[in-house]
Each structure stands twice: as structure tokens, then as C-alpha cells.
C-alpha positions in Angstrom: 0.1 0.3 0.2 1.0 3.2 -0.8 0.8 6.5 1.6 -2.1 9.0 0.2 -3.7 12.5 1.6 -4.7 13.0 4.8 -8.6 13.6 4.8 -11.4 13.4 7.4 -12.6 10.1 8.1 -16.0 9.5 6.7 -17.5 8.2 10.0 -16.2 11.0 12.6 -14.5 13.2 10.5 -11.3 13.4 12.2 -8.2 13.4 10.1 -7.0 10.4 8.9 -4.3 9.0 6.6 -5.7 7.1 3.6 -3.6 4.5 1.7 -3.7 3.9 -1.8 -3.6 0.8 -3.1 -3.7 -1.4 -6.7 -4.7 -5.1 -7.4 -5.4 -7.0 -10.6 -9.5 -7.4 -11.0 -10.9 -9.0 -14.5 -7.1 -8.8 -16.4 -6.9 -4.8 -15.2 -5.3 -3.2 -13.0 -7.5 -1.1 -10.5 -7.4 0.9 -7.8 -9.0 1.9 -4.9 -8.5 4.6 -1.6 -8.8 2.6 1.9 -8.9 3.7 5.6 -8.8 2.7 9.2 -9.4 5.2 11.2 -7.6 4.8 14.8 -10.1 6.7 16.0 -13.7 5.8 15.4 -12.4 2.1 14.3 -13.7 2.3 11.2 -13.1 1.0 8.1 -13.6 2.1 4.3 -12.5 1.6 1.1 -12.9 3.4 -2.1 -12.9 2.3 -6.2 -11.0 4.6 -7.8 -11.6 2.9 -11.2 -8.5 1.9 -13.7 -6.7 5.4 -13.9 -5.4 7.2 -11.5 -4.8 11.0 -11.9 -1.4 12.3 -11.6 -1.6 13.7 -8.4 -2.6 10.7 -7.1 0.5 8.8 -9.3 3.2 11.6 -7.6 1.8 10.9 -4.2 2.3 6.9 -4.6 5.5 7.7 -6.3 6.8 10.4 -3.7 6.3 6.9 -0.7 7.2 4.3 -3.0 9.2 5.8 -6.0 9.8 5.0 -9.8 10.2 1.2 -11.0 11.3 0.3 -14.5 10.9 -2.4 -16.8 14.2 -3.4 -17.0 14.7 -6.1 -20.6 17.0 -8.8 -21.9 18.4 -7.5 -25.4 16.5 -10.5 -27.5 13.2 -9.5 -25.5 14.0 -6.3 -26.4 13.8 -6.1 -30.1 10.9 -9.0 -29.8 8.1 -7.5 -31.6 5.8 -9.3 -29.3 6.9 -7.3 -26.1 6.8 -4.1 -28.2 3.0 -5.0 -29.3 2.2 -5.7 -25.5 4.0 -2.6 -24.7 2.1 -0.8 -27.3 -1.4 -2.1 -26.1 -1.4 -2.0 -22.5 0.3 1.7 -22.2 -2.3 3.2 -25.1 0.9 4.3 -27.3 1.0 4.8 -31.3 3.6 2.6 -33.1 5.7 5.8 -33.4 5.9 6.2 -29.9 6.9 2.4 -28.7 9.6 2.8 -31.6 11.1 5.6 -30.3 10.6 4.5 -26.1 12.7 1.3 -27.8 15.1 3.4 -29.5 16.4 5.8 -26.7 16.7 2.8 -23.9 16.1 -0.5 -25.5 16.7 -2.6 -21.6 14.6 -0.2 -20.0 12.2 1.5 -21.8 9.2 2.5 -19.6 9.0 3.6 -16.4 5.9 3.8 -14.0 4.6 2.4 -10.7 5.4 -0.4 -9.2 2.2 -2.0 -9.7 2.0 -0.9 -12.8 5.7 -2.3 -13.9 4.1 -5.6 -12.3 0.9 -5.6 -14.2 3.5 -5.1 -17.3 5.7 -7.4 -17.1 3.3 -9.7 -15.9 1.9 -9.5 -19.8 4.8 -9.7 -21.4 6.0 -13.0 -19.9 2.6 -14.3 -20.7 2.7 -13.0 -24.1 6.1 -14.5 -24.9 6.8 -16.9 -22.3 10.8 -17.4 -22.7 10.8 -13.6 -21.9 12.6 -12.3 -18.8 11.3 -8.8 -17.7 12.3 -7.5 -14.4 11.2 -4.8 -12.4 13.7 -2.4 -10.6 13.2 0.6 -9.0 15.3 3.6 -10.7 17.5 5.5 -8.6 
């Protein structure tokens, strides 16, 4: 879980820290905000859907940092790997070519949950691929 903003508890209105977390559901990465208020004992979870706004992503990145998808040289030139990256990130073919041209073995960065999902999709599409998710400096 990632630390989010301090917001009022829905049960007692006292300031409480909310947490953002990502999970896989029906083939998609979904996000939710969760809170457990120590003051009143209430627990709440709010479904945020498939997309996070930039402020929420920045909040998670500030806590956990950014991660990169690391590919072996053979995997970085595999058309199937590039196709998965294009589909998952909603990029054009030209954008994918530019990403891989710029940094062939570490073409994508994002939140840990996003990179883990991308790694899973690559392994599913290309069983011999061995993508890794590594923290970025």
C-alpha cells in the first residue's frame, strides 16, 4: 500500500491517513483508496477505477519511488514484447519505437503495480521473456 493524503474520516471527520493500493481484477489493474480510522475504528474502501490522476500517481511515487521495466537484449527487440507495451500503455507504434530506441533495455517507467502488470503481460505473451521490475535511482 502507498501512503496517500490525510483526509477526514467518513465516520467521525477526524484527520486520517488514506492509502492507495493497486490490484488486478478481471485482467485489469484497478486502484482503490482505503482507510482505517484509529479514532472510531471505521474501515472504508473507495473504488477509484482503472486510471489514477497525476496527483495520485505522484503521491504514490513520492512514497515508493519510480520503477523501471528491465528487459534482456533479445526481449527488447521482440515484436511481441513491443506489442504488449503498446497495447497496455495505449501508445502509437511510433511512440513505442521511440521508447525502445531511447533506452532499449529499460524502455518504460511507472509505479511498481503498473510495471508488475506489464511484466506479467509480457511473460504471458512471450513465455521465454524474463522482464524484471527494478527501482529507479
